[in-house]
mmCIF file of the N, C-alpha and C atoms, coordinates in Angstrom:
data_MODEL
# 
_entry.id   MODEL 
# 
loop_
_atom_site.group_PDB 
_atom_site.id 
_atom_site.type_symbol 
_atom_site.label_atom_id 
_atom_site.label_alt_id 
_atom_site.label_comp_id 
_atom_site.label_asym_id 
_atom_site.label_entity_id 
_atom_site.label_seq_id 
_atom_site.pdbx_PDB_ins_code 
_atom_site.Cartn_x 
_atom_site.Cartn_y 
_atom_site.Cartn_z 
_atom_site.occupancy 
_atom_site.B_iso_or_equiv 
_atom_site.pdbx_formal_charge 
_atom_site.auth_seq_id 
_atom_site.auth_comp_id 
_atom_site.auth_asym_id 
_atom_site.auth_atom_id 
_atom_site.pdbx_PDB_model_num 
ATOM 1   N N  . UNK A 1 1  ? 46.111 111.533 130.166 1.00 0.00 ? 1  UNK A N  1 
ATOM 2   C CA . UNK A 1 1  ? 45.534 111.126 131.643 1.00 0.00 ? 1  UNK A CA 1 
ATOM 3   C C  . UNK A 1 1  ? 46.554 111.310 132.108 1.00 0.00 ? 1  UNK A C  1 
ATOM 4   N N  . UNK A 1 2  ? 45.477 112.063 132.893 1.00 0.00 ? 2  UNK A N  1 
ATOM 5   C CA . UNK A 1 2  ? 46.548 112.579 134.511 1.00 0.00 ? 2  UNK A CA 1 
ATOM 6   C C  . UNK A 1 2  ? 46.972 111.039 135.642 1.00 0.00 ? 2  UNK A C  1 
ATOM 7   N N  . UNK A 1 3  ? 48.060 110.807 136.546 1.00 0.00 ? 3  UNK A N  1 
ATOM 8   C CA . UNK A 1 3  ? 48.570 109.389 137.011 1.00 0.00 ? 3  UNK A CA 1 
ATOM 9   C C  . UNK A 1 3  ? 48.592 109.829 137.742 1.00 0.00 ? 3  UNK A C  1 
ATOM 10  N N  . UNK A 1 4  ? 48.418 109.345 138.963 1.00 0.00 ? 4  UNK A N  1 
ATOM 11  C CA . UNK A 1 4  ? 48.638 109.253 140.582 1.00 0.00 ? 4  UNK A CA 1 
ATOM 12  C C  . UNK A 1 4  ? 49.413 107.827 140.933 1.00 0.00 ? 4  UNK A C  1 
ATOM 13  N N  . UNK A 1 5  ? 50.703 108.634 141.410 1.00 0.00 ? 5  UNK A N  1 
ATOM 14  C CA . UNK A 1 5  ? 51.536 107.220 141.779 1.00 0.00 ? 5  UNK A CA 1 
ATOM 15  C C  . UNK A 1 5  ? 51.499 107.653 143.440 1.00 0.00 ? 5  UNK A C  1 
ATOM 16  N N  . UNK A 1 6  ? 51.095 106.686 144.305 1.00 0.00 ? 6  UNK A N  1 
ATOM 17  C CA . UNK A 1 6  ? 51.467 107.620 146.117 1.00 0.00 ? 6  UNK A CA 1 
ATOM 18  C C  . UNK A 1 6  ? 51.776 106.250 146.563 1.00 0.00 ? 6  UNK A C  1 
ATOM 19  N N  . UNK A 1 7  ? 53.010 107.168 146.438 1.00 0.00 ? 7  UNK A N  1 
ATOM 20  C CA . UNK A 1 7  ? 54.045 106.088 147.745 1.00 0.00 ? 7  UNK A CA 1 
ATOM 21  C C  . UNK A 1 7  ? 54.169 105.856 149.491 1.00 0.00 ? 7  UNK A C  1 
ATOM 22  N N  . UNK A 1 8  ? 54.726 104.517 149.622 1.00 0.00 ? 8  UNK A N  1 
ATOM 23  C CA . UNK A 1 8  ? 54.825 105.126 151.226 1.00 0.00 ? 8  UNK A CA 1 
ATOM 24  C C  . UNK A 1 8  ? 55.831 103.752 151.485 1.00 0.00 ? 8  UNK A C  1 
ATOM 25  N N  . UNK A 1 9  ? 55.914 103.956 153.051 1.00 0.00 ? 9  UNK A N  1 
ATOM 26  C CA . UNK A 1 9  ? 57.726 102.911 153.239 1.00 0.00 ? 9  UNK A CA 1 
ATOM 27  C C  . UNK A 1 9  ? 56.028 102.221 153.547 1.00 0.00 ? 9  UNK A C  1 
ATOM 28  N N  . UNK A 1 10 ? 56.882 100.115 153.435 1.00 0.00 ? 10 UNK A N  1 
ATOM 29  C CA . UNK A 1 10 ? 56.116 99.109  154.352 1.00 0.00 ? 10 UNK A CA 1 
ATOM 30  C C  . UNK A 1 10 ? 55.657 99.161  155.519 1.00 0.00 ? 10 UNK A C  1 
ATOM 31  N N  . UNK A 1 11 ? 54.674 98.490  155.285 1.00 0.00 ? 11 UNK A N  1 
ATOM 32  C CA . UNK A 1 11 ? 54.764 98.312  157.058 1.00 0.00 ? 11 UNK A CA 1 
ATOM 33  C C  . UNK A 1 11 ? 55.667 97.872  158.090 1.00 0.00 ? 11 UNK A C  1 
ATOM 34  N N  . UNK A 1 12 ? 55.996 97.030  157.893 1.00 0.00 ? 12 UNK A N  1 
ATOM 35  C CA . UNK A 1 12 ? 57.201 96.380  158.442 1.00 0.00 ? 12 UNK A CA 1 
ATOM 36  C C  . UNK A 1 12 ? 58.454 97.643  158.634 1.00 0.00 ? 12 UNK A C  1 
ATOM 37  N N  . UNK A 1 13 ? 58.397 98.930  157.786 1.00 0.00 ? 13 UNK A N  1 
ATOM 38  C CA . UNK A 1 13 ? 59.954 99.535  157.455 1.00 0.00 ? 13 UNK A CA 1 
ATOM 39  C C  . UNK A 1 13 ? 59.834 100.909 158.796 1.00 0.00 ? 13 UNK A C  1 
ATOM 40  N N  . UNK A 1 14 ? 59.963 101.611 160.040 1.00 0.00 ? 14 UNK A N  1 
ATOM 41  C CA . UNK A 1 14 ? 60.773 102.697 160.648 1.00 0.00 ? 14 UNK A CA 1 
ATOM 42  C C  . UNK A 1 14 ? 60.087 103.483 159.814 1.00 0.00 ? 14 UNK A C  1 
ATOM 43  N N  . UNK A 1 15 ? 59.670 104.532 160.045 1.00 0.00 ? 15 UNK A N  1 
ATOM 44  C CA . UNK A 1 15 ? 58.862 105.458 159.741 1.00 0.00 ? 15 UNK A CA 1 
ATOM 45  C C  . UNK A 1 15 ? 59.553 107.216 160.573 1.00 0.00 ? 15 UNK A C  1 
ATOM 46  N N  . UNK A 1 16 ? 60.234 107.229 160.663 1.00 0.00 ? 16 UNK A N  1 
ATOM 47  C CA . UNK A 1 16 ? 60.382 108.167 161.238 1.00 0.00 ? 16 UNK A CA 1 
ATOM 48  C C  . UNK A 1 16 ? 60.676 109.312 161.530 1.00 0.00 ? 16 UNK A C  1 
ATOM 49  N N  . UNK A 1 17 ? 59.312 109.783 160.128 1.00 0.00 ? 17 UNK A N  1 
ATOM 50  C CA . UNK A 1 17 ? 59.297 111.129 159.895 1.00 0.00 ? 17 UNK A CA 1 
ATOM 51  C C  . UNK A 1 17 ? 57.627 110.827 159.974 1.00 0.00 ? 17 UNK A C  1 
ATOM 52  N N  . UNK A 1 18 ? 57.316 110.134 159.831 1.00 0.00 ? 18 UNK A N  1 
ATOM 53  C CA . UNK A 1 18 ? 55.561 109.374 160.270 1.00 0.00 ? 18 UNK A CA 1 
ATOM 54  C C  . UNK A 1 18 ? 55.252 109.770 162.468 1.00 0.00 ? 18 UNK A C  1 
ATOM 55  N N  . UNK A 1 19 ? 56.372 108.938 162.779 1.00 0.00 ? 19 UNK A N  1 
ATOM 56  C CA . UNK A 1 19 ? 56.096 109.096 164.462 1.00 0.00 ? 19 UNK A CA 1 
ATOM 57  C C  . UNK A 1 19 ? 57.253 111.277 164.646 1.00 0.00 ? 19 UNK A C  1 
ATOM 58  N N  . UNK A 1 20 ? 58.102 111.481 163.904 1.00 0.00 ? 20 UNK A N  1 
ATOM 59  C CA . UNK A 1 20 ? 57.723 112.948 164.047 1.00 0.00 ? 20 UNK A CA 1 
ATOM 60  C C  . UNK A 1 20 ? 56.175 113.928 164.087 1.00 0.00 ? 20 UNK A C  1 
ATOM 61  N N  . UNK A 1 21 ? 55.091 114.155 163.265 1.00 0.00 ? 21 UNK A N  1 
ATOM 62  C CA . UNK A 1 21 ? 54.661 113.800 162.734 1.00 0.00 ? 21 UNK A CA 1 
ATOM 63  C C  . UNK A 1 21 ? 54.075 113.728 163.818 1.00 0.00 ? 21 UNK A C  1 
ATOM 64  N N  . UNK A 1 22 ? 53.594 112.440 165.187 1.00 0.00 ? 22 UNK A N  1 
ATOM 65  C CA . UNK A 1 22 ? 52.929 112.015 165.649 1.00 0.00 ? 22 UNK A CA 1 
ATOM 66  C C  . UNK A 1 22 ? 53.077 112.169 166.688 1.00 0.00 ? 22 UNK A C  1 
ATOM 67  N N  . UNK A 1 23 ? 54.541 112.509 167.169 1.00 0.00 ? 23 UNK A N  1 
ATOM 68  C CA . UNK A 1 23 ? 55.263 114.139 168.251 1.00 0.00 ? 23 UNK A CA 1 
ATOM 69  C C  . UNK A 1 23 ? 54.732 115.010 168.438 1.00 0.00 ? 23 UNK A C  1 
ATOM 70  N N  . UNK A 1 24 ? 55.327 116.026 167.379 1.00 0.00 ? 24 UNK A N  1 
ATOM 71  C CA . UNK A 1 24 ? 54.296 116.972 167.207 1.00 0.00 ? 24 UNK A CA 1 
ATOM 72  C C  . UNK A 1 24 ? 52.796 117.617 167.538 1.00 0.00 ? 24 UNK A C  1 
ATOM 73  N N  . UNK A 1 25 ? 51.931 116.956 166.156 1.00 0.00 ? 25 UNK A N  1 
ATOM 74  C CA . UNK A 1 25 ? 50.912 116.153 166.654 1.00 0.00 ? 25 UNK A CA 1 
ATOM 75  C C  . UNK A 1 25 ? 50.402 116.224 168.741 1.00 0.00 ? 25 UNK A C  1 
ATOM 76  N N  . UNK A 1 26 ? 51.424 115.022 168.831 1.00 0.00 ? 26 UNK A N  1 
ATOM 77  C CA . UNK A 1 26 ? 50.331 114.962 170.859 1.00 0.00 ? 26 UNK A CA 1 
ATOM 78  C C  . UNK A 1 26 ? 51.347 116.044 171.182 1.00 0.00 ? 26 UNK A C  1 
ATOM 79  N N  . UNK A 1 27 ? 52.244 117.363 170.326 1.00 0.00 ? 27 UNK A N  1 
ATOM 80  C CA . UNK A 1 27 ? 52.041 118.405 171.989 1.00 0.00 ? 27 UNK A CA 1 
ATOM 81  C C  . UNK A 1 27 ? 51.659 119.029 171.374 1.00 0.00 ? 27 UNK A C  1 
ATOM 82  N N  . UNK A 1 28 ? 50.731 119.550 170.330 1.00 0.00 ? 28 UNK A N  1 
ATOM 83  C CA . UNK A 1 28 ? 49.415 120.097 170.431 1.00 0.00 ? 28 UNK A CA 1 
ATOM 84  C C  . UNK A 1 28 ? 48.433 119.464 170.579 1.00 0.00 ? 28 UNK A C  1 
ATOM 85  N N  . UNK A 1 29 ? 48.879 118.397 171.434 1.00 0.00 ? 29 UNK A N  1 
ATOM 86  C CA . UNK A 1 29 ? 46.908 118.361 172.842 1.00 0.00 ? 29 UNK A CA 1 
ATOM 87  C C  . UNK A 1 29 ? 46.039 117.517 171.495 1.00 0.00 ? 29 UNK A C  1 
ATOM 88  N N  . UNK A 1 30 ? 46.198 117.159 170.386 1.00 0.00 ? 30 UNK A N  1 
ATOM 89  C CA . UNK A 1 30 ? 46.361 115.620 169.379 1.00 0.00 ? 30 UNK A CA 1 
ATOM 90  C C  . UNK A 1 30 ? 46.144 113.834 169.399 1.00 0.00 ? 30 UNK A C  1 
ATOM 91  N N  . UNK A 1 31 ? 46.145 114.185 171.163 1.00 0.00 ? 31 UNK A N  1 
ATOM 92  C CA . UNK A 1 31 ? 46.220 112.693 171.722 1.00 0.00 ? 31 UNK A CA 1 
ATOM 93  C C  . UNK A 1 31 ? 45.728 111.369 171.022 1.00 0.00 ? 31 UNK A C  1 
ATOM 94  N N  . UNK A 1 32 ? 44.512 111.253 170.557 1.00 0.00 ? 32 UNK A N  1 
ATOM 95  C CA . UNK A 1 32 ? 43.996 110.209 169.870 1.00 0.00 ? 32 UNK A CA 1 
ATOM 96  C C  . UNK A 1 32 ? 44.434 110.412 168.694 1.00 0.00 ? 32 UNK A C  1 
ATOM 97  N N  . UNK A 1 33 ? 45.474 110.336 167.734 1.00 0.00 ? 33 UNK A N  1 
ATOM 98  C CA . UNK A 1 33 ? 45.798 109.739 166.926 1.00 0.00 ? 33 UNK A CA 1 
ATOM 99  C C  . UNK A 1 33 ? 46.743 109.645 166.623 1.00 0.00 ? 33 UNK A C  1 
ATOM 100 N N  . UNK A 1 34 ? 47.269 108.056 166.391 1.00 0.00 ? 34 UNK A N  1 
ATOM 101 C CA . UNK A 1 34 ? 48.153 107.359 166.598 1.00 0.00 ? 34 UNK A CA 1 
ATOM 102 C C  . UNK A 1 34 ? 48.785 106.752 165.019 1.00 0.00 ? 34 UNK A C  1 
ATOM 103 N N  . UNK A 1 35 ? 49.784 105.863 165.362 1.00 0.00 ? 35 UNK A N  1 
ATOM 104 C CA . UNK A 1 35 ? 50.516 106.034 164.454 1.00 0.00 ? 35 UNK A CA 1 
ATOM 105 C C  . UNK A 1 35 ? 50.906 106.159 162.719 1.00 0.00 ? 35 UNK A C  1 
ATOM 106 N N  . UNK A 1 36 ? 50.862 107.301 162.967 1.00 0.00 ? 36 UNK A N  1 
ATOM 107 C CA . UNK A 1 36 ? 51.255 107.943 161.735 1.00 0.00 ? 36 UNK A CA 1 
ATOM 108 C C  . UNK A 1 36 ? 51.980 106.642 160.673 1.00 0.00 ? 36 UNK A C  1 
ATOM 109 N N  . UNK A 1 37 ? 51.412 107.703 159.436 1.00 0.00 ? 37 UNK A N  1 
ATOM 110 C CA . UNK A 1 37 ? 52.952 106.977 157.995 1.00 0.00 ? 37 UNK A CA 1 
ATOM 111 C C  . UNK A 1 37 ? 52.312 107.849 157.114 1.00 0.00 ? 37 UNK A C  1 
ATOM 112 N N  . UNK A 1 38 ? 53.488 108.859 156.543 1.00 0.00 ? 38 UNK A N  1 
ATOM 113 C CA . UNK A 1 38 ? 53.843 109.907 155.665 1.00 0.00 ? 38 UNK A CA 1 
ATOM 114 C C  . UNK A 1 38 ? 54.263 108.866 153.939 1.00 0.00 ? 38 UNK A C  1 
ATOM 115 N N  . UNK A 1 39 ? 54.069 109.432 153.595 1.00 0.00 ? 39 UNK A N  1 
ATOM 116 C CA . UNK A 1 39 ? 54.579 108.574 152.085 1.00 0.00 ? 39 UNK A CA 1 
ATOM 117 C C  . UNK A 1 39 ? 54.064 110.243 150.700 1.00 0.00 ? 39 UNK A C  1 
ATOM 118 N N  . UNK A 1 40 ? 54.800 110.051 150.571 1.00 0.00 ? 40 UNK A N  1 
ATOM 119 C CA . UNK A 1 40 ? 54.985 110.457 149.001 1.00 0.00 ? 40 UNK A CA 1 
ATOM 120 C C  . UNK A 1 40 ? 53.384 110.594 147.351 1.00 0.00 ? 40 UNK A C  1 
ATOM 121 N N  . UNK A 1 41 ? 52.876 111.103 147.226 1.00 0.00 ? 41 UNK A N  1 
ATOM 122 C CA . UNK A 1 41 ? 51.677 111.223 146.191 1.00 0.00 ? 41 UNK A CA 1 
ATOM 123 C C  . UNK A 1 41 ? 52.838 112.234 144.550 1.00 0.00 ? 41 UNK A C  1 
ATOM 124 N N  . UNK A 1 42 ? 52.649 111.860 143.343 1.00 0.00 ? 42 UNK A N  1 
ATOM 125 C CA . UNK A 1 42 ? 53.235 112.098 142.998 1.00 0.00 ? 42 UNK A CA 1 
ATOM 126 C C  . UNK A 1 42 ? 51.744 112.282 141.558 1.00 0.00 ? 42 UNK A C  1 
ATOM 127 N N  . UNK A 1 43 ? 51.410 113.403 141.530 1.00 0.00 ? 43 UNK A N  1 
ATOM 128 C CA . UNK A 1 43 ? 50.785 114.324 139.741 1.00 0.00 ? 43 UNK A CA 1 
ATOM 129 C C  . UNK A 1 43 ? 52.007 114.150 139.057 1.00 0.00 ? 43 UNK A C  1 
ATOM 130 N N  . UNK A 1 44 ? 51.630 113.043 137.204 1.00 0.00 ? 44 UNK A N  1 
ATOM 131 C CA . UNK A 1 44 ? 51.413 113.137 136.937 1.00 0.00 ? 44 UNK A CA 1 
ATOM 132 C C  . UNK A 1 44 ? 51.366 113.862 135.406 1.00 0.00 ? 44 UNK A C  1 
ATOM 133 N N  . UNK A 1 45 ? 50.489 113.909 134.431 1.00 0.00 ? 45 UNK A N  1 
ATOM 134 C CA . UNK A 1 45 ? 49.784 113.829 132.705 1.00 0.00 ? 45 UNK A CA 1 
ATOM 135 C C  . UNK A 1 45 ? 51.313 112.996 131.527 1.00 0.00 ? 45 UNK A C  1 
ATOM 136 N N  . UNK A 1 46 ? 50.613 112.399 131.706 1.00 0.00 ? 46 UNK A N  1 
ATOM 137 C CA . UNK A 1 46 ? 50.805 110.488 130.458 1.00 0.00 ? 46 UNK A CA 1 
ATOM 138 C C  . UNK A 1 46 ? 49.626 111.102 129.467 1.00 0.00 ? 46 UNK A C  1 
ATOM 139 N N  . UNK A 1 47 ? 50.867 110.392 127.987 1.00 0.00 ? 47 UNK A N  1 
ATOM 140 C CA . UNK A 1 47 ? 50.279 110.494 127.052 1.00 0.00 ? 47 UNK A CA 1 
ATOM 141 C C  . UNK A 1 47 ? 50.032 108.944 126.554 1.00 0.00 ? 47 UNK A C  1 
ATOM 142 N N  . UNK A 1 48 ? 49.186 108.547 126.218 1.00 0.00 ? 48 UNK A N  1 
ATOM 143 C CA . UNK A 1 48 ? 48.866 107.212 125.883 1.00 0.00 ? 48 UNK A CA 1 
ATOM 144 C C  . UNK A 1 48 ? 47.277 106.780 124.914 1.00 0.00 ? 48 UNK A C  1 
ATOM 145 N N  . UNK A 1 49 ? 48.310 105.609 125.036 1.00 0.00 ? 49 UNK A N  1 
ATOM 146 C CA . UNK A 1 49 ? 47.217 105.661 122.612 1.00 0.00 ? 49 UNK A CA 1 
ATOM 147 C C  . UNK A 1 49 ? 45.449 105.262 124.166 1.00 0.00 ? 49 UNK A C  1 
ATOM 148 N N  . UNK A 1 50 ? 45.581 104.773 125.009 1.00 0.00 ? 50 UNK A N  1 
ATOM 149 C CA . UNK A 1 50 ? 44.293 104.349 126.395 1.00 0.00 ? 50 UNK A CA 1 
ATOM 150 C C  . UNK A 1 50 ? 44.545 103.383 127.803 1.00 0.00 ? 50 UNK A C  1 
ATOM 151 N N  . UNK A 1 51 ? 44.066 103.318 128.625 1.00 0.00 ? 51 UNK A N  1 
ATOM 152 C CA . UNK A 1 51 ? 44.472 103.219 130.354 1.00 0.00 ? 51 UNK A CA 1 
ATOM 153 C C  . UNK A 1 51 ? 45.576 101.913 130.172 1.00 0.00 ? 51 UNK A C  1 
ATOM 154 N N  . UNK A 1 52 ? 45.990 101.659 130.222 1.00 0.00 ? 52 UNK A N  1 
ATOM 155 C CA . UNK A 1 52 ? 46.254 99.810  129.391 1.00 0.00 ? 52 UNK A CA 1 
ATOM 156 C C  . UNK A 1 52 ? 47.297 100.142 129.764 1.00 0.00 ? 52 UNK A C  1 
ATOM 157 N N  . UNK A 1 53 ? 47.720 101.221 128.400 1.00 0.00 ? 53 UNK A N  1 
ATOM 158 C CA . UNK A 1 53 ? 49.423 101.227 127.929 1.00 0.00 ? 53 UNK A CA 1 
ATOM 159 C C  . UNK A 1 53 ? 49.304 102.033 129.529 1.00 0.00 ? 53 UNK A C  1 
ATOM 160 N N  . UNK A 1 54 ? 48.981 102.868 129.763 1.00 0.00 ? 54 UNK A N  1 
ATOM 161 C CA . UNK A 1 54 ? 49.609 105.110 130.651 1.00 0.00 ? 54 UNK A CA 1 
ATOM 162 C C  . UNK A 1 54 ? 49.546 103.736 131.388 1.00 0.00 ? 54 UNK A C  1 
ATOM 163 N N  . UNK A 1 55 ? 49.000 102.689 132.331 1.00 0.00 ? 55 UNK A N  1 
ATOM 164 C CA . UNK A 1 55 ? 48.934 101.965 133.557 1.00 0.00 ? 55 UNK A CA 1 
ATOM 165 C C  . UNK A 1 55 ? 51.016 101.520 133.606 1.00 0.00 ? 55 UNK A C  1 
ATOM 166 N N  . UNK A 1 56 ? 50.475 101.678 132.014 1.00 0.00 ? 56 UNK A N  1 
ATOM 167 C CA . UNK A 1 56 ? 51.983 100.366 132.166 1.00 0.00 ? 56 UNK A CA 1 
ATOM 168 C C  . UNK A 1 56 ? 52.977 100.747 132.228 1.00 0.00 ? 56 UNK A C  1 
ATOM 169 N N  . UNK A 1 57 ? 53.496 102.162 131.231 1.00 0.00 ? 57 UNK A N  1 
ATOM 170 C CA . UNK A 1 57 ? 54.384 102.870 131.261 1.00 0.00 ? 57 UNK A CA 1 
ATOM 171 C C  . UNK A 1 57 ? 54.171 103.839 132.832 1.00 0.00 ? 57 UNK A C  1 
ATOM 172 N N  . UNK A 1 58 ? 53.460 103.738 133.614 1.00 0.00 ? 58 UNK A N  1 
ATOM 173 C CA . UNK A 1 58 ? 53.669 104.383 134.626 1.00 0.00 ? 58 UNK A CA 1 
ATOM 174 C C  . UNK A 1 58 ? 54.076 103.551 135.177 1.00 0.00 ? 58 UNK A C  1 
ATOM 175 N N  . UNK A 1 59 ? 53.219 102.286 135.992 1.00 0.00 ? 59 UNK A N  1 
ATOM 176 C CA . UNK A 1 59 ? 54.428 101.056 136.473 1.00 0.00 ? 59 UNK A CA 1 
ATOM 177 C C  . UNK A 1 59 ? 56.008 100.562 135.842 1.00 0.00 ? 59 UNK A C  1 
ATOM 178 N N  . UNK A 1 60 ? 56.295 101.018 134.932 1.00 0.00 ? 60 UNK A N  1 
ATOM 179 C CA . UNK A 1 60 ? 57.644 101.062 135.197 1.00 0.00 ? 60 UNK A CA 1 
ATOM 180 C C  . UNK A 1 60 ? 58.422 102.043 134.867 1.00 0.00 ? 60 UNK A C  1 
ATOM 181 N N  . UNK A 1 61 ? 58.600 103.587 135.183 1.00 0.00 ? 61 UNK A N  1 
ATOM 182 C CA . UNK A 1 61 ? 59.132 104.294 135.356 1.00 0.00 ? 61 UNK A CA 1 
ATOM 183 C C  . UNK A 1 61 ? 59.067 104.755 136.789 1.00 0.00 ? 61 UNK A C  1 
ATOM 184 N N  . UNK A 1 62 ? 57.827 103.130 138.175 1.00 0.00 ? 62 UNK A N  1 
ATOM 185 C CA . UNK A 1 62 ? 57.797 104.012 139.217 1.00 0.00 ? 62 UNK A CA 1 
ATOM 186 C C  . UNK A 1 62 ? 58.627 103.046 139.942 1.00 0.00 ? 62 UNK A C  1 
ATOM 187 N N  . UNK A 1 63 ? 58.480 101.569 139.456 1.00 0.00 ? 63 UNK A N  1 
ATOM 188 C CA . UNK A 1 63 ? 59.213 100.383 139.568 1.00 0.00 ? 63 UNK A CA 1 
ATOM 189 C C  . UNK A 1 63 ? 61.401 100.915 139.245 1.00 0.00 ? 63 UNK A C  1 
ATOM 190 N N  . UNK A 1 64 ? 61.538 101.493 138.566 1.00 0.00 ? 64 UNK A N  1 
ATOM 191 C CA . UNK A 1 64 ? 62.196 101.938 137.711 1.00 0.00 ? 64 UNK A CA 1 
ATOM 192 C C  . UNK A 1 64 ? 63.400 103.245 138.572 1.00 0.00 ? 64 UNK A C  1 
ATOM 193 N N  . UNK A 1 65 ? 62.077 104.166 138.919 1.00 0.00 ? 65 UNK A N  1 
ATOM 194 C CA . UNK A 1 65 ? 62.631 105.361 139.382 1.00 0.00 ? 65 UNK A CA 1 
ATOM 195 C C  . UNK A 1 65 ? 61.950 106.178 140.731 1.00 0.00 ? 65 UNK A C  1 
ATOM 196 N N  . UNK A 1 66 ? 60.659 106.391 140.958 1.00 0.00 ? 66 UNK A N  1 
ATOM 197 C CA . UNK A 1 66 ? 60.083 106.403 141.387 1.00 0.00 ? 66 UNK A CA 1 
ATOM 198 C C  . UNK A 1 66 ? 60.049 106.224 143.395 1.00 0.00 ? 66 UNK A C  1 
ATOM 199 N N  . UNK A 1 67 ? 60.003 104.776 143.550 1.00 0.00 ? 67 UNK A N  1 
ATOM 200 C CA . UNK A 1 67 ? 60.152 103.636 144.858 1.00 0.00 ? 67 UNK A CA 1 
ATOM 201 C C  . UNK A 1 67 ? 60.934 102.831 144.743 1.00 0.00 ? 67 UNK A C  1 
ATOM 202 N N  . UNK A 1 68 ? 60.961 102.705 146.080 1.00 0.00 ? 68 UNK A N  1 
ATOM 203 C CA . UNK A 1 68 ? 62.061 102.353 146.350 1.00 0.00 ? 68 UNK A CA 1 
ATOM 204 C C  . UNK A 1 68 ? 62.019 100.874 146.775 1.00 0.00 ? 68 UNK A C  1 
ATOM 205 N N  . UNK A 1 69 ? 61.178 99.942  145.913 1.00 0.00 ? 69 UNK A N  1 
ATOM 206 C CA . UNK A 1 69 ? 60.626 98.728  146.119 1.00 0.00 ? 69 UNK A CA 1 
ATOM 207 C C  . UNK A 1 69 ? 60.919 97.455  146.901 1.00 0.00 ? 69 UNK A C  1 
ATOM 208 N N  . UNK A 1 70 ? 62.001 97.820  147.456 1.00 0.00 ? 70 UNK A N  1 
ATOM 209 C CA . UNK A 1 70 ? 62.683 96.615  149.071 1.00 0.00 ? 70 UNK A CA 1 
ATOM 210 C C  . UNK A 1 70 ? 62.098 97.411  150.302 1.00 0.00 ? 70 UNK A C  1 
ATOM 211 N N  . UNK A 1 71 ? 61.427 99.271  150.486 1.00 0.00 ? 71 UNK A N  1 
ATOM 212 C CA . UNK A 1 71 ? 61.270 99.518  151.823 1.00 0.00 ? 71 UNK A CA 1 
ATOM 213 C C  . UNK A 1 71 ? 59.376 100.260 150.984 1.00 0.00 ? 71 UNK A C  1 
ATOM 214 N N  . UNK A 1 72 ? 59.371 100.537 149.853 1.00 0.00 ? 72 UNK A N  1 
ATOM 215 C CA . UNK A 1 72 ? 58.363 101.191 149.891 1.00 0.00 ? 72 UNK A CA 1 
ATOM 216 C C  . UNK A 1 72 ? 57.762 100.597 148.729 1.00 0.00 ? 72 UNK A C  1 
ATOM 217 N N  . UNK A 1 73 ? 56.179 100.203 148.777 1.00 0.00 ? 73 UNK A N  1 
ATOM 218 C CA . UNK A 1 73 ? 54.877 99.787  148.303 1.00 0.00 ? 73 UNK A CA 1 
ATOM 219 C C  . UNK A 1 73 ? 54.449 101.366 148.205 1.00 0.00 ? 73 UNK A C  1 
ATOM 220 N N  . UNK A 1 74 ? 53.489 100.709 146.943 1.00 0.00 ? 74 UNK A N  1 
ATOM 221 C CA . UNK A 1 74 ? 53.036 101.921 145.890 1.00 0.00 ? 74 UNK A CA 1 
ATOM 222 C C  . UNK A 1 74 ? 51.898 101.817 145.395 1.00 0.00 ? 74 UNK A C  1 
ATOM 223 N N  . UNK A 1 75 ? 51.123 102.690 144.691 1.00 0.00 ? 75 UNK A N  1 
ATOM 224 C CA . UNK A 1 75 ? 49.633 101.577 144.204 1.00 0.00 ? 75 UNK A CA 1 
ATOM 225 C C  . UNK A 1 75 ? 49.316 103.522 142.511 1.00 0.00 ? 75 UNK A C  1 
ATOM 226 N N  . UNK A 1 76 ? 49.204 103.036 141.894 1.00 0.00 ? 76 UNK A N  1 
ATOM 227 C CA . UNK A 1 76 ? 48.887 104.463 141.305 1.00 0.00 ? 76 UNK A CA 1 
ATOM 228 C C  . UNK A 1 76 ? 47.185 104.272 140.406 1.00 0.00 ? 76 UNK A C  1 
ATOM 229 N N  . UNK A 1 77 ? 46.772 105.613 140.198 1.00 0.00 ? 77 UNK A N  1 
ATOM 230 C CA . UNK A 1 77 ? 45.009 105.588 139.778 1.00 0.00 ? 77 UNK A CA 1 
ATOM 231 C C  . UNK A 1 77 ? 45.773 106.125 138.301 1.00 0.00 ? 77 UNK A C  1 
ATOM 232 N N  . UNK A 1 78 ? 44.898 105.892 137.569 1.00 0.00 ? 78 UNK A N  1 
ATOM 233 C CA . UNK A 1 78 ? 45.145 106.250 135.550 1.00 0.00 ? 78 UNK A CA 1 
ATOM 234 C C  . UNK A 1 78 ? 43.417 106.763 136.065 1.00 0.00 ? 78 UNK A C  1 
ATOM 235 N N  . UNK A 1 79 ? 43.601 108.535 135.505 1.00 0.00 ? 79 UNK A N  1 
ATOM 236 C CA . UNK A 1 79 ? 42.651 108.849 135.569 1.00 0.00 ? 79 UNK A CA 1 
ATOM 237 C C  . UNK A 1 79 ? 42.372 109.294 133.988 1.00 0.00 ? 79 UNK A C  1 
# 
C-alpha cells in the first residue's frame, strides 16, 4: 500500500521558509499571492494486512519520528 504523510507547521507557528517564498514571489511580480506556508510530503510503501493496520502503523511512526507534534500538524492518506 502507498502511504502519504503531509506535514506542515501549525497555523500559530511562524513559517520563515513560507515568508521567504512569498518574498521571492513578490520580487517576481506575483503580488496576488499571500500567506505562503510550506511543509513536507513523505511517501512510502507499507505492507499491512488491511488499511486500518496501515493507518495505525503510519500514525505511530509519524508521531514518533516524522512530525514534531508540538509545532507541526499532519494528515495521512493510505491508498
